[in-house]
N, C-alpha and C positions, 0 to 999 in steps of 0.2 A: 502867445507867440514866443518862440525861443530864438537862440542864436542861429540855429540852422535855417529857420524861416527867413530871417533877414539876410543871411548870407546867400540864400537862393535868389533873393531879389537882386542882390549885388551881382551875382554870377549872370543872371539874365540880362542885366544892364550891360555887363562887359561884352556880351556877344554882339551887341549893336555896333561895336567898332570893327567887326570882322571885315577884313579887306582894306582897311584904311590906316591902321596903326603901325604896320610893319616898318622897321624891324623892332618896334616897341611891342610890349605885351598887351593883351586885352585885359582891361581892369575896370571894375565897377565899384562904386561906393554908395553906401546908404547911411544917413544920419538919423538916429532914433532918439526921441526924448519922451519920457513918460509913456513908453510903450507905443508911440506913434512915429511913423516915418515923417520927418520934417524936411528932408532933402534927399535928392538922388543925383548921381552924376556918373559919367563914364568917360573913358579916354576915347575921344572921337576921331582924332587924326594925328598922325606923326608930326611932332613939332608944336602941337597945340597943348593946352592945359591938360593936366592929368586928372584922373577921376576924382581924387580927393579934393582938389581945388575946385572943380566944377560943382561938386556936391556942396562945398562950403558956400560958393557963390549963389547956389540955388536955394539956400535955406529959407524957409518961410517964417522962421522965428529964431531967436537967439540960441546959438549952439552951445553956450556955456553949460558945462556939466552933462552934455549929451554923450551918446555912444556912437562911434563910427564903425561900420562894418565895411571892410575893404578886401577884395579878392587877392591882393598881392601886397607884400610889405611895402609901406610908403618909402619912396626914394629918399636918399640922404645926401645926394650929391647934385652939383650944378651940371645940367646938361643943356638941352634945349629950353628947359624951364627950371626955376629954383627948386630946392628940396621941399618935398611935400611934408616930410616929418616936421620940419620947423614951422610950417604954416599951421599944421594941426595943433602943435603946442601953443602957438600964439592965439589960436581961436578959442581956447578954453575947453576943448573936448576933454572929458575926464577918462574915457575908456575907448580903446581901439581893439576890435576883434578882427584878426587877420586870418585868411584862409591858408596862405603859404608864404614862406620866406622867399626873398628875392634870390633866384638861383645864380645870379651874377656873382662869381667868387670874389670879385673886387669889392663889392658893396654889401654882400649878404650879411644881415644881422645889424648893420649900422643904423638903419632906420628904426628898428626896434629899440636899439640902445638909446638913441636920441629921445624917443618917447618915454622910456622907463627912467632915464636920467632926469627927466623934467617932471616926474611925478604922474605920468599917465599910466593907467592900468592897462596892461596888454595881455591879450589871449591869442595864442597862435595855434592853428591846426583845425579850425572848424571847416568841414567839407574840403579838407586838403586834397583828397583824390580827385574830386570834381574840378577843383581849381587847376590841378596839375594837368588833367586831361584837356581842359580849355586852353591851356598855354603850353601844350606839348611842343609846338613849333618854337616858341620863344626859349623854352628850356634847352632844347637841342642847340639852337643857334648861339645863345649867349654863353654856353659852356664849351662849345667846340668851334664856333665861327664857321660852321658848315650848315648848309640848308637842311631842314627836315624834309625828307623825300617820301612822297606818297606815290605808289604805283596804282593806276586805275585801269580796269579793263572790263568790257562787257562781252558776254559769251553765251552760247547756247548750252543746253544741259550736257551735251557731249563735248563741250570745250572748244567750240569753233567761234572765231570772231568775224568770219565772213564765209561765203560759199566758195567753192573751188573756182568760180569765175571772178571772185574778188568783190562781189556785192556784199555790203555790210550795213546798209541803211534800210531798216533799223533792226538789229538783232534784239536789242533790249527795248523795254517799254518807255513811255513818256515820263513816268515818275522817276525812273532810274536816270534818264538823260537829264532831267531837271536837277537831280541831286549831283550829277556830274558837274553842272554849272555852279552849284553851291560850293563844290570843292575848288573850282577855279576862283570863286570869290574869296575863298579862304587863304589861298596861297599867293606868293609873290610872283611866281613864274610857272609857265607851262612848257614842257619839253616834248618834242616829237622828232622823229627821224625824217630825213629829206624825202624818203620814199612816200611817207604819209602826206607831205606837202605836195609832191608831184601827183599822187593819186586822188587826194581829196580836196586839195586847195582850200582848206578851212581857214576861217578868220582867226580861230583860236582865241576868241573873246568870251566874255561872260554875258549870258542872257538869262535874266530872271524876271519873272512877272512882279510888278509893283514893288520892286526893291532897287534902291540905288546900287549900281554895280561899279566895280573897279576892275578893269581888264588887267590880267597878269602880263608880265613881260613874256614875250614869245621867244623860245629858244629852239633853234633847229640844228640837229646834229648833221653835219654835211662835210665830211672829211675831204671830199674832192671838189667842193664848191659847185654843186649841181642845182642849187635852188633856182627855179625859173624866175627870171627878172619880172615877169608879169604876175607872179603869184600874189595872193592877197596879203601874205605876211610881209611883203616888201612894198605894198602899195596902200595899205590902210593903217595910218598912224605908225609908219615904219620905224619911228624913233624908239618904239617899244619892242623892237626885234633884235635879237642877238643871233648871228650865224656863227656856229662853232665849226671851224675848219682846221685842217692841218696844212703843213707847207706843201702838201701834194696839190692843193688847190692853186689854180693859176692866179697870178697877180692881177690879171685883167678882170677876173670874176670877183675877186676880193674888192677891187676898186669900184666895180659896178654896184656891189652890195652897199658899200659906204655912200656912194652917190645917191642912193635911194633912202638914205637916212638910217640904215641899219648899223649896228655895232658889230664888229667882227672880232672874235677871239680865236687866235691861232694857237692850237695846242700841239704838243709833240705827237708823233704818230705812234700808235700802239696797236699792233696786229692789223695794220693797214686802216685803222679807224681813229677817231678822236679819242684822246686820252681822257677818260671820264674823271679820274682822280684829280688831274690837273684842272679840268673844267670846274669841278665842284669847289675846289679851293678858290678859283677866280670868282665864281659866283658869290661865295661867302665874302670876299673882299669888297664886292659891290653891294653889300648889305641885302642881298637876296637871301632871305631867311627860310624860304620854303619853296618846294619844287613839286609840281604835279607831273609825273611821267605818263604820257598818253601815247606811248610808242607802240610799234608793232612787236611781234615776237622776238625779233633779233635785238632791238633796243632794250626791251624788258629783260631779256636774259643777260645782256651785258651789264646792266645795272645790278642785277641780282648777283652775278658772278663777282663783281667788284665790291660786294657788300655795302652798297650805297643806298639801299632801300630801308626805310624805317617802318613803313606801314603799307599794307595792300588793301585796296577796296575793289572787290570783284562783284560784278552784277551777273547773275545767272538767270537766263530766260527759259521758260518751259517750252523749249523748242529743240528739235533734233535736226541738225544740218547734214552731218556725215561728210564723207569725201576725204580720201587720203591726202589730197592736195589742198584741202581747205586750211586756211591759216588758224593757228592757235595763239593764245595770249603770250606764251613763253616758248621760244624756239631755240635757236642757236644749237650748239652741239649737245647741250643737255648735261645731266649728271650721269656719271659712269656707274656708280654703285649707290644702292639705297642708303648705305651708312653715311653717305655724304649729302643727302637731300637737304634742302633749305627748309628748316622747321619754323613753324609759326606759333604764336602764343596769344592769349587774351582774345580768343575768337568770339566774335559777336555777329549774330544773324538777325536781319531785319527784313520784314516783308515790304516790298515796294510794288504795290498793286499785284500784278501777276508774277513779277520777278522776285528774286531773293538777293539781298545784298549781304556780302560777307566782308567784315572788316577784321583785320588781324595785324599783329606786329611781328616783326622779324626777331627771332631769338638772338 
């Protein structure tokens, strides 16, 4: 067994924290001695012990002269918890293998320096790409203070998200819908337009079988303050709901939203709609590090037009719906010329039972 094997174990451990560590990264750690794993740990929840400390506390034997594998550079500063790098030095660990450096420009490299200055052998870069993919949300947020934004849509083969009558349940299959809930588990917040709330009245929560779930913060784009007061987003744990309005919305409606426990963000008016750039900045200030956009075609186009989407996840079902009036996942005025189209990169296709899932990043 080599360094990559043990780092894979650490990466798998890190994934267990998905949905609970935000805005902290997902981190896993493994301690190996004489070729055997003697301890495992991962960052379980924001504000609690980091992966390295959990691994040290879980050790089944003395860690002196052992090797630690950790998916992210050990921290070097006091935050919610003491520096992990110092704790590693004190433990007597002789070697630390790190997948990637801390992307935080304020602290990057300092944890590695502490280890090296105290005689610990350090190797950096083992399975770096996998570690960066695992923490793509953290990397974006810690370097820009803006949420990593994923756009999700399910459609028929001919690009329809509903029939011309508006029926949309269900275009895609069960496995695709379950993966959609896995995406909700992964992010801090989910965003829809007010028309989706009016038509579907969804709870916008996370539902996964045999998995502890964390519900994302619900965000409704509602420039005029039209969200029905009896809607589920305002009556089921409404303290986790944000209604984004403009000053076009009446003070009476804003007050009613707040009385139901929702938070209201008032943005400037932009093209008679919520100013998305302003909203994204505000969400970043609230430590919302990731956002899943599940809007209709108008909302999706607005996010794409403002260059606010980092990743798209589209599910394509083997069905043909047709209809010139049937809704599509991206509408709005559209692109005028092909030279201005929105290009994608790093395309990946996955079979989801009968559906196909396509993941890609915006160039």
